[in-house]
N, C-alpha and C positions, 0 to 999 in steps of 0.2 A: 925816451920817444916824441917830446914839445919840439928839440930840438930836429930832431931829423926830419918831421912836417916841414917847420920853417925853415931846411936846406933844400927840401924840395919845391916847398909854395918858392923860393930865390931864385933857384937854377931853372926852373921848371920851362919857363915862357920863353928867355932863351936860347936855353937847347933843343925847345919847341920850333921856334927860330934860324937862329945854325941849321937844325933839317932841314926849314925850307927852305935856307940859300945853298945849302951841299945836293941837296935833292931831286930843286922844282924849281922854275925859271917864276917859279911868282912872284918872291923880293926882284929881281929883273925886271917885269916887267908893273910895279909898282915907281922903283923908283928909277929904271935906266940906266947908264952904266955909273951912274955917280954909283961907291960903294961908301964914301965917309957917313953918309945918313944914313943907310943901314947900321952901318955902325957906331954909329951917336943912338941908334936908337934899341939895341943887344943892352947895349947902357944903362944908359939912361931913362925909359920909357919902353918898358916891351908888352905888353898890352896895348897901348895904344897903336905900335906897329905894329902889332898883331892884327888889329881889331882892321889899321888900315889896307895891310896886305888884305885882308880878306876881302875888302868891299868894293877895293878894286881890279880887283880878278871878280868878283862874281855881279859884283852891284852896277859899277862905274861912279865916278866922283862926281856929280852932275844931281844924284836923287837926294836929298832931304835927311833921308832914313838913313844913309848913307853915313852922312856927317853926324847923325845923333850919334850912332856905335860908332863914331872915331873919338868924339866924345864920353861916352862912358867911359874904354877907355882908359882914357888922358883921367880921368875920375876916379878910377879902382888903379891907375899907377903914382897919380897922388893923394890916395887915402893909402898905399902901402907904405910911401913917407910919411905923410901923419899920423899913421897910426903907432909905429916906432918915438913920436917927438909923446905922442897923450896918453901911452904906455909910463911909460918913463917923468911925465912930468910931476911929481910926487919925490924923484931924484933932486932933480933937478931946483926946484926952490930956493931961493936965499932968505 
């Protein structure tokens, strides 16, 4: 069961981004005609990209609260990467 939850948390935001890209124009509005940055965002920083797309769509990027939400997404992404390291710190000691 734990592996299923981990798999869902890993694939969930990426699946949501792919659905947003295929079924709406939110990503094309946020990034224009560029497709490299959205692909990198889906692979590397999915939560940051979700927050950026939603903020660009509804709030505009001139709002400081909007940038705070994007930073929250970045912190979630970094904590997801760092959490794996922190959980395995006892295995990696020399």
